[in-house]
C-alpha positions in Angstrom: -14.1 12.8 8.4 -13.3 9.1 7.7 -14.9 6.3 5.6 -16.6 3.0 6.0 -14.3 0.0 7.1 -12.6 -2.4 5.0 -13.2 -6.0 4.4 -11.0 -8.7 2.5 -12.1 -9.0 -1.2 -11.0 -12.1 -3.3 -7.6 -12.6 -4.0 -6.1 -13.2 -7.7 -3.7 -11.0 -9.2 -3.5 -10.9 -13.0 -0.6 -13.1 -14.5 0.9 -9.9 -15.5 2.0 -9.3 -11.8 5.1 -10.9 -11.3 7.6 -9.9 -7.9 10.1 -11.5 -6.3 8.4 -12.4 -3.2 4.7 -13.4 -3.3 2.4 -12.1 -1.7 2.3 -14.2 1.5 5.6 -13.6 1.8 4.9 -9.5 1.1 2.4 -9.6 3.8 4.7 -11.7 6.4 8.1 -9.3 5.6 6.1 -6.0 6.2 4.9 -7.1 9.5 8.4 -8.1 10.3 9.2 -4.4 9.7 6.8 -3.2 11.8 7.9 -5.6 14.9 11.4 -4.4 14.4 12.7 -2.5 11.7 14.2 1.4 11.8 13.3 4.5 10.9 13.4 4.3 7.5 10.4 5.0 5.8 9.8 8.7 6.6 8.3 9.9 3.2 8.7 6.8 1.3 5.5 4.5 1.4 6.3 3.7 -2.0 9.8 2.8 -1.6 8.0 0.2 1.7 5.6 -1.1 -0.8 7.9 -1.8 -3.7 9.8 -3.5 -0.8 7.6 -5.5 0.7 7.3 -7.0 -2.6 11.4 -8.1 -3.1 12.0 -4.9 -5.1 14.7 -2.5 -4.6 12.8 0.3 -6.3 9.4 1.0 -7.6 10.4 2.3 -10.7 8.1 5.7 -10.0 8.6 8.7 -8.2 5.1 9.3 -6.1 2.5 6.7 -5.0 -0.4 8.9 -6.7 1.0 8.5 -10.2 1.6 5.1 -9.7 -1.7 4.7 -8.9 -2.6 6.7 -12.3 -0.2 4.8 -14.4 -1.9 1.2 -12.8 -3.4 -0.7 -16.1 -7.3 0.7 -16.2 -8.6 -2.9 -15.4 -6.3 -3.4 -12.7 -7.3 0.4 -10.7 -10.2 -0.7 -7.7 -11.7 2.9 -7.8 -13.2 3.6 -4.2 -13.5 0.0 -3.7 -13.3 -1.1 0.1 -12.4 -4.8 -0.4 -9.2 -5.7 -1.0 -7.4 -8.9 -1.0 -5.0 -9.5 1.0 -1.6 -8.1 -0.4 -3.3 -5.5 -2.2 -1.6 -1.8 -2.6 -4.0 0.4 -1.4 -3.9 4.5 -2.5 -5.0 7.8 -1.1 -5.0 11.5 -1.8 -3.8 13.7 1.3 -3.4 16.6 -0.6 -0.4 16.7 -0.7 1.9 15.9 -4.4 2.9 12.9 -3.8 -0.3 10.9 -2.4 0.0 7.6 0.5 0.1 4.0 -0.1 -0.2 1.3 1.7 0.1 -3.0 1.8 -3.0 -4.2 2.6 -2.7 -7.3 5.2 -6.6 -8.3 5.5 -9.0 -8.3 8.5 -8.8 -4.4 7.4 -5.5 -3.5 8.9 -2.4 -1.8 6.4 1.3 -1.9 7.3 2.5 2.0 6.8 5.0 4.3 7.3 4.5 8.1 9.5 1.4 7.2 10.1 1.8 7.0 14.3 5.9 7.0 13.9 7.7 9.2 11.5 10.1 6.6 9.6 8.5 3.7 10.7 5.7 1.2 9.7 3.1 0.5 11.9 0.0 -1.7 11.6 -3.1 0.5 11.9 -7.1 0.1 11.0 -6.8 1.4 7.1 -9.1 3.9 8.4 -6.1 5.8 9.5 -5.4 7.3 6.5 -8.7 8.8 6.1 -9.5 10.1 9.8 -6.1 10.6 11.1 -4.4 12.2 7.7 -7.9 13.9 6.5 -6.7 11.4 3.1 -9.3 10.7 0.0 -9.4 7.1 -0.2 -8.7 6.8 -4.0 -8.5 2.3 -3.7 -6.9 -0.2 -4.7 -4.5 -2.4 -7.3 -2.9 -5.4 -6.9 1.4 -5.5 -6.3 1.9 -4.1 -9.9 5.8 -2.9 -10.3 6.3 -3.3 -14.4 9.3 -0.2 -13.6 10.6 -1.7 -10.8 14.0 -3.2 -10.3 
């Protein structure tokens, strides 16, 4: 089971998307966490992507709910051309679902995919091929309830 490859799409978020960290800084922070961070992220994918953008919390309990609560105009259902910095979402068959940070070139920063609790940089298709999850789509890093 698996989908087609992911390719970089055009960047540029709606003006309502404002975060403490820029997209470039969020990607750099995620890469740094993958290179030497601790096992702090077990089953905490939404907390991880919120933290990459400088938030202490996302304001939503489950990744799948974060996607579903995203304004329709910001959701890119099944679109496999996310821009670097986008949040990518999957239905894992479990309540929470999964979200990861798209780094570009078909790669994501994701928790629990190679090592429980750690962030690793992997192919975005790994969530489908390794976990058997269904790709839902991507959205900009929008955390209206974040803090």
